[in-house]
N, C-alpha and C positions, 0 to 999 in steps of 0.2 A: 617370127619368134613364138615359140610355144610357151604360154604363161600358165598352163594348167598346173594346178597344185598336184604334186606327186608325193605320196607318202607310203610307207609300208602298209600292207594289209593286216588287219587285226584278227587274230584267231585266239581260240581257247583250247586247252587240252585238259583232260581230267585223269588223274591217277585214281582209279576206282578200286577201292578195297572191297573184296567180295570173297566169301567162303575161304578165308585164310590166305588169300593171294591177291594179286592185282590183275585187272582185266586188260587184255590187249586185243585189238581187232586186226584181222588180216584184210588189207585194203583191196577193194575191187578194181580201183582205178590207179593209174600212175600218179605218183611214184609208188610202186608195189612194195610190199613188205608188211611187217607187223608194226602197229602203231598204238599209241594211246588214243582212246576215243576223243574226238574233238573236231573242230571246224571253224568256219568263219562266223564272226559276230555280225548279225544283221542290223540294219538301220533301225533305231528305236528299241533296241534290246540292250540290256545291261550285260556285263561280262558274266555275272552269275547266272542270269537267265539263259545265255548262250551255252554255258557249260552244262547246265542241267538238260537243256534241249538236245544238244549234240550227244551227250552221254546216253540219253534215252533212245534217240533215233538210231544209234549204232549198236546198242547192246540190249535194248528192251528193258533195262533196269531202271528203277526209280532211284534217283541220285539225291543224297543229302550231302551238300557241301560242308566240309569241316573247316577248311581254311584256304586262303589264297597262298600258294606256295612260292612261286618265283616267276619272273618274266624272262623270256628267252628271245633275243633279238639279232643274233648274228645274221648278216645279210645273206649268207649261204646256207642257212638252216633248212630252207625249202628249195629244191632245185628248180622249181618253176618260176618263182619270183620272191621278192623280199617280204617276209611276214614277221610279225611280232606276236608271240604267243604268251598269254597269261595262263599259267598252269595252276590248277586247283587240285586239292586232295579231297576226296569224298568217299562216302560209303554207299554201296549199291545194295538194293533189295529187290526181290522178285526172281523171275526165271531168266537166266542169261540166254539170249538168242540173238545172233547176228541179224542186223537189218540195215537198210539204207545203203551207205557206202561200204559196209562191212561184208566181206565174203564169209568170214568166220569170226567167232568171239570165243576166247579161251582164257582160263585162269593160269597165271604164271607166278613163280616165286623168283627171288633173286638168284637162286641156284639153277633154274631151268629156263632162263630167258631164251627166246628163239635167236638164231644167228642173224636172220635178215630183218633188221629193225629200220624202219623208214625215218626220214628227216633227222633231227638231232635227238630223237627220243631215247636212244641208248644213254646219252649224257643226262637227260632229264631223269631217267630211271636210276642211274648211278647217284645223282644228286639226291633223289628221293630216298633211296636206301641208306645213304650216308646220314641224311637228316633223321631218319627213323632210328638209326643206331646211336647217334651222338647228340641230337638236338641242334646241330649246327646247320645253318642254312648255307646254300652256295654263295660264293663270293660274287659280287656284281661284275 
């Protein structure tokens, strides 16, 4: 009998506000598509540290976190395995340049989001734009 503790993997994503829009990265690795900058929280790292690190690694921007936005935990949100993501809102400064797991990094608005968005990030973006327009957070 396997008694190994199994829990979802913990990740962070960041809605980075930059130059009048938000930054998305095109992923180099599967699952392909455009995504919010983010990744796995490392052992010994806080959620906030992970969000700033992942944002910088993928976009080259310095990130100033504004707030913790919402947690997303649907078991099917990542096709590879069950993850829980804590999403932050932050402001980016510096020169936008794709690095690390990002093939491209670009600025988008609500009106010009790409078709191919990875994971559940279209829902996260929809929740974010609704929150910015109304001040109402997504339902749990």
